[in-house]
C-alpha positions as a Markdown table, in Angstrom:
| # | Residue | x | y | z |
|---|---|---|---|---|
| 1 | Met | 0.0 | 0.0 | 0.0 |
| 2 | Asp | 1.3 | 3.5 | -1.0 |
| 3 | Asp | 2.1 | 5.5 | 2.2 |
| 4 | Ser | 2.9 | 8.7 | 0.3 |
| 5 | Pro | 1.5 | 11.7 | 2.1 |
| 6 | Arg | -1.4 | 13.6 | 0.5 |
| 7 | Ile | -0.1 | 17.2 | 0.2 |
| 8 | Thr | -1.6 | 20.6 | -0.5 |
| 9 | Ile | 0.5 | 23.7 | -1.1 |
| 10 | Leu | -1.4 | 26.8 | -0.2 |
| 11 | Gly | -0.3 | 29.6 | -2.5 |
| 12 | Ala | 0.4 | 29.5 | -6.2 |
| 13 | Gly | 3.1 | 32.2 | -6.4 |
| 14 | Ser | 6.6 | 31.3 | -7.6 |
| 15 | Trp | 7.7 | 29.6 | -4.3 |
| 16 | Gly | 4.5 | 27.7 | -3.7 |
| 17 | Thr | 4.4 | 26.5 | -7.3 |
| 18 | Ala | 8.1 | 25.4 | -7.1 |
| 19 | Leu | 7.4 | 23.4 | -3.9 |
| 20 | Ala | 4.3 | 21.8 | -5.5 |
| 21 | Leu | 6.4 | 20.7 | -8.5 |
| 22 | Gln | 8.9 | 19.2 | -6.2 |
| 23 | Ala | 6.3 | 17.3 | -4.1 |
| 24 | Ala | 4.4 | 16.1 | -7.2 |
| 25 | Arg | 7.6 | 14.6 | -8.6 |
| 26 | Leu | 7.9 | 12.5 | -5.5 |
| 27 | His | 4.2 | 11.7 | -4.6 |
| 28 | Pro | 1.0 | 10.8 | -6.5 |
| 29 | Asp | -1.5 | 13.1 | -4.8 |
| 30 | Val | -0.4 | 16.8 | -4.6 |
| 31 | Leu | -2.7 | 19.8 | -4.8 |
| 32 | Leu | -1.7 | 23.4 | -5.5 |
| 33 | Trp | -4.3 | 25.9 | -4.1 |
| 34 | Thr | -4.9 | 29.5 | -5.3 |
| 35 | Arg | -7.7 | 31.7 | -4.1 |
| 36 | Asp | -8.4 | 32.8 | -7.7 |
| 37 | Pro | -10.7 | 30.4 | -9.7 |
| 38 | Ala | -9.6 | 31.9 | -13.0 |
| 39 | Gln | -5.9 | 31.4 | -12.1 |
| 40 | Ala | -6.6 | 27.8 | -11.0 |
| 41 | Ala | -8.3 | 27.1 | -14.4 |
| 42 | Leu | -5.5 | 28.7 | -16.3 |
| 43 | Leu | -2.8 | 26.8 | -14.4 |
| 44 | Glu | -4.6 | 23.5 | -14.7 |
| 45 | Gly | -5.3 | 24.0 | -18.4 |
| 46 | Ser | -1.9 | 25.2 | -19.5 |
| 47 | Arg | 0.0 | 22.9 | -17.1 |
| 48 | Glu | 2.5 | 25.6 | -16.2 |
| 49 | Asn | 2.8 | 28.8 | -14.2 |
| 50 | Ala | 3.7 | 31.0 | -17.1 |
| 51 | Arg | 3.8 | 34.2 | -15.0 |
| 52 | Tyr | 6.3 | 33.0 | -12.4 |
| 53 | Leu | 8.0 | 29.9 | -13.8 |
| 54 | Pro | 7.6 | 29.9 | -17.6 |
| 55 | Gly | 8.5 | 26.8 | -19.5 |
| 56 | Val | 8.4 | 24.4 | -16.5 |
| 57 | Arg | 5.7 | 21.8 | -17.1 |
| 58 | Phe | 3.6 | 20.5 | -14.2 |
| 59 | Pro | 4.0 | 16.8 | -13.3 |
| 60 | Glu | 1.0 | 14.6 | -14.0 |
| 61 | His | 0.4 | 14.1 | -10.3 |
| 62 | Leu | -0.1 | 17.9 | -9.6 |
| 63 | Arg | -3.6 | 19.3 | -9.7 |
| 64 | Val | -4.6 | 22.9 | -9.2 |
| 65 | Val | -7.7 | 23.9 | -7.2 |
| 66 | Ser | -9.3 | 27.1 | -5.8 |
| 67 | Glu | -12.0 | 25.5 | -3.6 |
| 68 | Gln | -11.0 | 25.8 | 0.0 |
| 69 | Asp | -12.9 | 22.6 | 1.1 |
| 70 | Leu | -11.2 | 20.6 | -1.6 |
| 71 | Ala | -7.8 | 22.0 | -0.7 |
| 72 | Val | -8.1 | 20.8 | 2.9 |
| 73 | Ala | -10.3 | 17.7 | 3.0 |
| 74 | Gly | -8.4 | 14.5 | 3.5 |
| 75 | Arg | -5.0 | 16.0 | 3.2 |
| 76 | Asp | -2.1 | 14.8 | 5.4 |
| 77 | Leu | 0.0 | 17.9 | 5.1 |
| 78 | Leu | -0.9 | 21.5 | 4.3 |
| 79 | Leu | 2.1 | 23.7 | 3.5 |
| 80 | Ile | 1.5 | 27.4 | 3.5 |
| 81 | Ala | 3.5 | 29.4 | 1.0 |
| 82 | Val | 1.7 | 32.7 | 0.9 |
| 83 | Pro | 3.2 | 36.1 | 1.7 |
| 84 | Thr | 3.3 | 37.0 | 5.4 |
| 85 | Ser | 0.5 | 39.5 | 4.8 |
| 86 | Gly | -1.9 | 36.6 | 4.0 |
| 87 | Phe | -0.5 | 34.1 | 6.6 |
| 88 | Arg | -3.1 | 34.7 | 9.4 |
| 89 | Glu | -6.0 | 34.9 | 7.0 |
| 90 | Thr | -5.0 | 31.5 | 5.5 |
| 91 | Leu | -4.8 | 29.9 | 8.9 |
| 92 | Arg | -8.2 | 31.2 | 9.8 |
| 93 | Trp | -10.0 | 29.6 | 6.9 |
| 94 | Val | -8.0 | 26.4 | 7.3 |
| 95 | Ala | -8.9 | 26.3 | 11.0 |
| 96 | Gly | -12.6 | 25.7 | 10.4 |
| 97 | Arg | -11.9 | 22.8 | 8.0 |
| 98 | Leu | -9.1 | 21.0 | 9.7 |
| 99 | Arg | -9.7 | 17.5 | 11.1 |
| 100 | Asp | -7.8 | 15.4 | 13.6 |
| 101 | Gly | -4.5 | 14.1 | 12.2 |
| 102 | Gln | -4.0 | 16.8 | 9.6 |
| 103 | Arg | -0.8 | 18.7 | 10.0 |
| 104 | Ile | 0.3 | 22.3 | 9.0 |
| 105 | Ala | 3.7 | 23.7 | 8.1 |
| 106 | Trp | 4.8 | 26.8 | 6.2 |
| 107 | Ala | 7.5 | 28.0 | 3.8 |
| 108 | Thr | 6.7 | 31.7 | 4.3 |
| 109 | Lys | 9.6 | 33.8 | 5.4 |
| 110 | Gly | 9.1 | 36.9 | 7.5 |
| 111 | Leu | 7.1 | 38.3 | 10.4 |
| 112 | Glu | 3.6 | 39.6 | 10.7 |
| 113 | Thr | 4.3 | 43.3 | 10.2 |
| 114 | Thr | 1.0 | 44.5 | 11.7 |
| 115 | Thr | 1.8 | 42.9 | 15.0 |
| 116 | Gly | 5.5 | 42.1 | 14.9 |
| 117 | Ala | 4.7 | 38.5 | 15.7 |
| 118 | Trp | 6.7 | 35.5 | 14.7 |
| 119 | Leu | 4.7 | 33.2 | 12.5 |
| 120 | His | 4.8 | 30.4 | 15.0 |
| 121 | Glu | 3.1 | 32.9 | 17.4 |
| 122 | Val | 0.4 | 33.5 | 14.8 |
| 123 | Leu | -0.1 | 29.8 | 14.5 |
| 124 | Glu | -0.6 | 29.4 | 18.2 |
| 125 | Glu | -3.1 | 32.2 | 18.3 |
| 126 | Glu | -5.2 | 30.9 | 15.3 |
| 127 | Leu | -4.8 | 27.2 | 15.8 |
| 128 | Pro | -3.9 | 26.5 | 19.5 |
| 129 | Gly | -2.3 | 23.1 | 20.0 |
| 130 | Gln | -1.0 | 22.8 | 16.4 |
| 131 | Ser | 2.8 | 22.1 | 16.6 |
| 132 | Pro | 4.9 | 24.5 | 14.4 |
| 133 | Ala | 7.0 | 23.5 | 11.5 |
| 134 | Val | 8.8 | 25.7 | 9.0 |
| 135 | Leu | 10.6 | 24.9 | 5.8 |
| 136 | Ser | 13.4 | 27.3 | 4.9 |
| 137 | Gly | 16.9 | 27.7 | 3.5 |
| 138 | Pro | 18.8 | 29.0 | 0.5 |
| 139 | Ser | 16.5 | 28.5 | -2.4 |
| 140 | Phe | 15.3 | 30.3 | -5.5 |
| 141 | Ala | 12.0 | 29.1 | -6.8 |
| 142 | Ala | 13.2 | 28.9 | -10.5 |
| 143 | Glu | 16.1 | 26.6 | -9.5 |
| 144 | Val | 13.9 | 24.3 | -7.4 |
| 145 | Ala | 11.3 | 24.2 | -10.3 |
| 146 | Arg | 14.0 | 23.2 | -12.7 |
| 147 | Glu | 15.4 | 20.5 | -10.4 |
| 148 | Gln | 18.7 | 22.2 | -9.7 |
| 149 | Pro | 20.4 | 20.9 | -6.5 |
| 150 | Thr | 19.0 | 22.5 | -3.4 |
| 151 | Ala | 19.3 | 21.9 | 0.4 |
| 152 | Leu | 16.7 | 23.1 | 2.9 |
| 153 | Thr | 16.0 | 22.8 | 6.6 |
| 154 | Val | 12.7 | 21.8 | 8.2 |
| 155 | Ala | 12.5 | 23.0 | 11.8 |
| 156 | Ala | 9.8 | 21.3 | 13.9 |
| 157 | Ala | 9.2 | 20.8 | 17.6 |
| 158 | Asp | 7.4 | 17.6 | 16.9 |
| 159 | Pro | 9.7 | 15.0 | 15.3 |
| 160 | Glu | 6.8 | 13.2 | 13.5 |
| 161 | Leu | 5.8 | 16.5 | 11.9 |
| 162 | Gly | 9.3 | 17.2 | 10.9 |
| 163 | Glu | 9.6 | 13.8 | 9.3 |
| 164 | Leu | 6.3 | 14.3 | 7.4 |
| 165 | Val | 7.5 | 17.6 | 5.9 |
| 166 | Ser | 10.9 | 16.0 | 5.1 |
| 167 | Gln | 9.1 | 13.1 | 3.4 |
| 168 | Ala | 7.0 | 15.5 | 1.4 |
| 169 | Phe | 10.0 | 17.2 | -0.3 |
| 170 | His | 13.2 | 15.2 | 0.3 |
| 171 | Gly | 14.3 | 13.4 | -2.9 |
| 172 | Arg | 15.7 | 13.7 | -6.4 |
| 173 | Ser | 17.3 | 17.1 | -6.5 |
| 174 | Met | 16.4 | 18.3 | -3.0 |
| 175 | Arg | 17.9 | 17.4 | 0.3 |
| 176 | Val | 16.0 | 18.3 | 3.5 |
| 177 | Tyr | 17.8 | 18.5 | 6.9 |
| 178 | Ser | 16.0 | 18.4 | 10.2 |
| 179 | Asn | 16.2 | 21.0 | 13.0 |
| 180 | Val | 14.2 | 21.7 | 16.2 |
| 181 | Asp | 14.9 | 25.4 | 16.4 |
| 182 | Val | 11.8 | 26.9 | 14.9 |
| 183 | Leu | 12.5 | 30.4 | 16.2 |
| 184 | Gly | 16.1 | 30.4 | 14.9 |
| 185 | Val | 15.0 | 29.2 | 11.4 |
| 186 | Glu | 12.3 | 31.9 | 11.4 |
| 187 | Leu | 14.7 | 34.5 | 12.4 |
| 188 | Gly | 17.3 | 33.7 | 9.7 |
| 189 | Gly | 14.7 | 33.5 | 7.0 |
| 190 | Ala | 13.1 | 36.8 | 7.9 |
| 191 | Phe | 16.0 | 39.1 | 8.8 |
| 192 | Lys | 18.3 | 37.9 | 6.0 |
| 193 | Asn | 15.9 | 39.6 | 3.6 |
| 194 | Val | 16.5 | 43.0 | 5.2 |
| 195 | Leu | 20.3 | 42.4 | 4.9 |
| 196 | Ala | 19.9 | 41.5 | 1.3 |
| 197 | Ile | 18.3 | 44.9 | 0.7 |
| 198 | Ala | 21.4 | 46.4 | 2.3 |
| 199 | Ala | 23.7 | 44.5 | 0.0 |
| 200 | Gly | 21.6 | 45.5 | -3.0 |
| 201 | Ile | 21.7 | 49.2 | -1.9 |
| 202 | Ser | 25.5 | 49.0 | -1.6 |
| 203 | Asp | 26.0 | 47.4 | -5.0 |
| 204 | Gly | 23.4 | 49.6 | -6.6 |
| 205 | Ala | 25.3 | 52.7 | -5.3 |
| 206 | Gly | 28.6 | 51.3 | -6.6 |
| 207 | Phe | 30.3 | 50.8 | -3.2 |
| 208 | Gly | 32.1 | 47.6 | -4.4 |
| 209 | Ser | 32.8 | 44.1 | -3.2 |
| 210 | Asn | 34.5 | 45.1 | 0.0 |
| 211 | Ala | 31.4 | 46.8 | 1.2 |
| 212 | Arg | 29.2 | 43.9 | 0.3 |
| 213 | Ala | 31.4 | 41.4 | 2.2 |
| 214 | Ala | 31.4 | 43.7 | 5.2 |
| 215 | Leu | 27.7 | 44.1 | 5.2 |
| 216 | Met | 27.1 | 40.3 | 4.9 |
| 217 | Thr | 29.6 | 39.5 | 7.7 |
| 218 | Arg | 28.4 | 42.2 | 10.1 |
| 219 | Gly | 24.8 | 41.4 | 9.1 |
| 220 | Leu | 25.4 | 37.8 | 10.3 |
| 221 | Ala | 26.7 | 39.3 | 13.6 |
| 222 | Glu | 23.4 | 41.2 | 13.9 |
| 223 | Leu | 21.4 | 38.0 | 13.4 |
| 224 | Gln | 23.5 | 36.2 | 16.0 |
| 225 | Arg | 23.0 | 39.0 | 18.5 |
| 226 | Leu | 19.3 | 38.9 | 18.1 |
| 227 | Gly | 19.3 | 35.1 | 18.1 |
| 228 | Ala | 21.2 | 35.0 | 21.4 |
| 229 | Ala | 18.7 | 37.5 | 23.0 |
| 230 | Val | 15.6 | 35.6 | 21.9 |
| 231 | Gly | 16.8 | 32.1 | 22.5 |
| 232 | Ala | 17.8 | 30.8 | 19.0 |
| 233 | Arg | 20.5 | 28.2 | 18.8 |
| 234 | Pro | 23.8 | 29.7 | 17.5 |
| 235 | Gln | 24.4 | 26.9 | 15.1 |
| 236 | Thr | 21.1 | 27.5 | 13.4 |
| 237 | Leu | 22.2 | 31.0 | 12.3 |
| 238 | Thr | 25.4 | 29.6 | 10.7 |
| 239 | Gly | 23.4 | 26.9 | 8.9 |
| 240 | Leu | 21.3 | 26.7 | 5.8 |
| 241 | Ser | 18.5 | 29.0 | 7.1 |
| 242 | Gly | 20.9 | 31.6 | 8.4 |
| 243 | Leu | 24.3 | 32.0 | 6.7 |
| 244 | Gly | 23.2 | 29.9 | 3.7 |
| 245 | Asp | 20.2 | 32.0 | 2.9 |
| 246 | Leu | 22.1 | 35.2 | 3.7 |
| 247 | Val | 24.8 | 34.4 | 1.2 |
| 248 | Leu | 22.3 | 33.5 | -1.5 |
| 249 | Thr | 20.0 | 36.5 | -1.2 |
| 250 | Cys | 22.9 | 39.0 | -0.8 |
| 251 | Thr | 24.8 | 37.9 | -3.8 |
| 252 | Asp | 22.4 | 36.8 | -6.6 |
| 253 | Asp | 20.0 | 39.0 | -8.5 |
| 254 | Gln | 17.3 | 36.4 | -8.5 |
| 255 | Ser | 16.6 | 37.7 | -5.0 |
| 256 | Arg | 13.8 | 40.2 | -5.0 |
| 257 | Asn | 15.1 | 41.7 | -1.8 |
| 258 | Arg | 18.5 | 42.3 | -3.4 |
| 259 | Arg | 16.9 | 43.7 | -6.5 |
| 260 | Leu | 14.9 | 46.2 | -4.5 |
| 261 | Gly | 18.1 | 47.3 | -2.8 |
| 262 | Leu | 19.8 | 47.7 | -6.2 |
| 263 | Tyr | 17.0 | 50.0 | -7.4 |
| 264 | Leu | 17.2 | 52.1 | -4.2 |
| 265 | Gly | 21.0 | 52.3 | -4.5 |
| 266 | Gln | 20.6 | 53.5 | -8.1 |
| 267 | Gly | 18.3 | 56.4 | -6.9 |
| 268 | Phe | 14.8 | 55.0 | -7.4 |
| 269 | Asp | 12.2 | 55.6 | -4.7 |
| 270 | Leu | 10.6 | 52.7 | -2.9 |
| 271 | Glu | 7.3 | 52.6 | -4.8 |
| 272 | Thr | 9.1 | 52.7 | -8.2 |
| 273 | Ala | 11.4 | 49.9 | -7.1 |
| 274 | Arg | 8.4 | 47.8 | -5.9 |
| 275 | Arg | 6.6 | 48.3 | -9.2 |
| 276 | Arg | 9.6 | 47.3 | -11.2 |
| 277 | Ile | 9.9 | 44.0 | -9.3 |
| 278 | Gly | 6.1 | 43.3 | -9.4 |
| 279 | Gln | 6.1 | 40.7 | -6.6 |
| 280 | Ala | 6.0 | 40.8 | -2.8 |
| 281 | Val | 9.4 | 41.8 | -1.3 |
| 282 | Glu | 9.2 | 40.4 | 2.2 |
| 283 | Gly | 12.4 | 42.3 | 3.4 |
| 284 | Ala | 10.7 | 45.6 | 2.9 |
| 285 | Glu | 7.9 | 44.6 | 5.2 |
| 286 | Thr | 10.2 | 42.9 | 7.7 |
| 287 | Ala | 12.3 | 46.1 | 8.0 |
| 288 | Arg | 9.2 | 47.8 | 9.4 |
| 289 | Val | 9.5 | 45.7 | 12.6 |
| 290 | Ala | 13.2 | 45.0 | 12.6 |
| 291 | Val | 14.0 | 48.0 | 14.7 |
| 292 | Ala | 11.2 | 47.3 | 17.2 |
| 293 | Lys | 12.4 | 43.6 | 17.5 |
| 294 | Ala | 15.9 | 44.8 | 18.2 |
| 295 | Glu | 14.8 | 47.3 | 20.8 |
| 296 | Gln | 12.6 | 44.8 | 22.5 |
| 297 | Ala | 15.5 | 42.3 | 22.7 |
| 298 | Gly | 17.9 | 45.0 | 23.9 |
| 299 | Val | 20.4 | 44.5 | 21.0 |
| 300 | Glu | 21.9 | 46.8 | 18.4 |
| 301 | Met | 21.2 | 46.0 | 14.7 |
| 302 | Pro | 22.6 | 49.1 | 13.0 |
| 303 | Ile | 22.5 | 47.7 | 9.4 |
| 304 | Cys | 18.8 | 46.8 | 9.7 |
| 305 | Ala | 18.1 | 50.2 | 11.3 |
| 306 | Glu | 19.8 | 52.0 | 8.4 |
| 307 | Val | 17.8 | 49.9 | 5.9 |
| 308 | His | 14.6 | 50.9 | 7.6 |
| 309 | Ala | 15.7 | 54.6 | 7.5 |
| 310 | Val | 16.4 | 54.4 | 3.8 |
| 311 | Leu | 13.1 | 52.7 | 3.1 |
| 312 | Tyr | 10.7 | 54.7 | 5.3 |
| 313 | Gln | 12.5 | 57.8 | 6.5 |
| 314 | Arg | 13.9 | 58.9 | 3.2 |
| 315 | Arg | 17.5 | 58.8 | 4.5 |
| 316 | Pro | 19.9 | 59.2 | 1.6 |
| 317 | Val | 22.0 | 56.1 | 0.8 |
| 318 | Arg | 25.3 | 57.8 | 1.3 |
| 319 | Glu | 24.1 | 59.2 | 4.6 |
| 320 | Ala | 23.2 | 55.8 | 5.8 |
| 321 | Val | 26.6 | 54.4 | 4.9 |
| 322 | Arg | 28.3 | 57.4 | 6.6 |
| 323 | Arg | 26.4 | 56.7 | 9.8 |
| 324 | Leu | 27.5 | 53.0 | 9.7 |
| 325 | Leu | 31.1 | 53.9 | 9.1 |
| 326 | Glu | 31.3 | 56.6 | 11.8 |
| 327 | Arg | 30.0 | 54.3 | 14.6 |
| 328 | Asp | 32.4 | 54.0 | 17.5 |
| 329 | Pro | 34.9 | 51.1 | 17.0 |
| 330 | Val | 34.1 | 47.9 | 18.8 |
| 331 | Ala | 35.6 | 44.4 | 19.2 |
| 332 | Glu | 34.6 | 42.2 | 16.3 |
| 333 | Asp | 32.9 | 39.6 | 18.5 |
| 334 | Leu | 30.5 | 42.1 | 19.9 |
């Protein structure tokens, strides 16, 4: 008897579609849900997501649906891959349809910007008793969709849930490692996006490779300081979901966060940069709460603070760099 999990990916953007492709290459019963019936019909009929992943054909085992009841009923695993702005709403409509034994995980990176809550805290508020699990790591959707080698981390407090998520995606071109540090994986996946904007700003302004390397290294130090203050494991932030994702998003123009920074560094305003990218840029939203999180934890995160100032306080790029360089000298391990 086939013991493959029945999987639904909630969210048909580039990342959700890529994960659905991966799951459907491994398992015979995979659904991709979108809230838009017209989009569902288009994707199902054309057998590709031409907007986000053109040229990548859907496996035969992938079906696209828009009905919420169909997306949830009888599924073993629901993986949420919507932007953070839709995370709580997705949990709310799932909550009324969930039955015993069904499990939830997410591949969304970021925090809820309206409240500053970590996504595992949102889960606890909307679905009390559901154990958290997050899938994260250095991964561009287009490369996952085209089966280029990728390694991810699944962090779960419940080993059985972690094993279920791993089973759903581990295989062929993807390797999934296990972790128990949900908060650390969330932190790395959210805050590296802000740092990628910083790297993009620096490169867009023509500051060179030295500056980019410094921003990445000191940005990692900021992640580690915040992680230590909130109880994340240090090794998580030097792993795939921390350092790995940081390197990827700071150095490759496939990153929407880096591209936003590039436009800003070239002199475009935030709204123009967002329009040019045309998709959600999670780092811009995370930057709204980065300063508050740092203050709450009692740690300094000057790079994140300057990104916030450039985004929302109209601070000129060169002024932000000057402020970083003129900070008092400190020991490197602080």
